[in-house]
C-alpha positions, 0 to 999 in steps of 0.5 A: 106367093104367085108372081103377080101377088109379089109384084103388087106387094112391091108396088104397095110397099114402095108406095107406102114408104114414099108417102111416109118419106114425103111427110118426113122429108121436103121431097120434090115430086121428081125426087119422090118418083125416083125414090118410088122407082128405086124402091120398086126395083129393090123390092122386085129383087128382094122378092125374086121377081123375074127380070121382066117384072122389074121393068113392068114395076118400074114403068108403072109409077112413071105411067101413072105420073105421065097419065096425070100430067099428060091428060091422055085419052081413055083409049090410050090406057085401054090400048096399053091394057089390051097389049099387056093382056095379049103379051102376058095374059097366058102367064096369069093362068099358067104362072109362067112369064115370057122368057127367051131361050139362049140360041145354044138351047136348040143345039143341046135339044137337037143332040138330046132328041133321039137320032131317028127320023120321026122323033117328036119334040114339044116346047110347052112354053113356046113364047116367040117360037125361037127354040121350036123353030131353031130345033126344027131347022137343026133336025129336019127329020124330026117333028116339033110342036110348040104350045103358047098360052098368050095370044100375041106371042103365039101369033108371032111364033105362028108367023115366024114358023109358017115356012118351016114344014116340020114345026107347028105352034099351037095356042092353048094351056100346056097342062091341057096338051097331051104329051103321050107322043113326044120323045122330048119335052122342053120347058122354060117356065118358072118354079111354080108349075114344075112339080105339076109338069113333072107329074104330068110328064110321068103320067103321059110321056113314054118311059125313057123319054126326056123332060128338059127344063131350062133354069128351073129344077123339079123340086125333090127330083134328081136330074140325069144331067145338067148342061151349063148355058152361056149367060147367067150363072144359074142358066142350065138345062136340067135333063130328066128321064121319065121312069118306068113308074110315075114317082111322086115329086118328093122322090128321086128320079 
């Protein structure tokens, strides 16, 4: 089930349970609100939503109650919707939320990228530009490209990388960006697009080049290496080498 559908499902179930509790128990308004937020958080965990959807889900009932009590003008809601679209809009089409990579990721990518002048790397979910910018600084002999589908993160990444000559941040859909010229492609996406990304990488990337995925493995494909990262227990880099022939996602690399 897509992330957005699971997030909506959490809100609907939590709301229905709170309505039922209010009919059965003498709950005050603030108690019902606390119960609603708690249920949304619990359901977000049960439905395995990304952490930032927990924040969005918990904030939603608070914003609804705030809007009802504070009598905010229409433009406040319009502005909030616009900001949300600018920050997360790309994730609705690519099914990829905004994740931030640990600083060690760039160090690992710099070591994995071929040690020759002109080597090329691509971050297919550039976000705010951290991995692309850090990799470009660590490897000034390489060319780094970032692809970002959400407008506001793309603008921030463009601004942050404006003085780094060997990095370029492009706006667009990662699945429309050709991968033919890259020695290494880095992805920190979600489970949903990984099979499609692997198929695209096998079709377009040169044999022997690397696809490196943060946290999310390609289903049914054995990685060449797994590099642990600090932080979460599941935080690791899955390193896949593009084979001579393009396998289906159900076969081992």
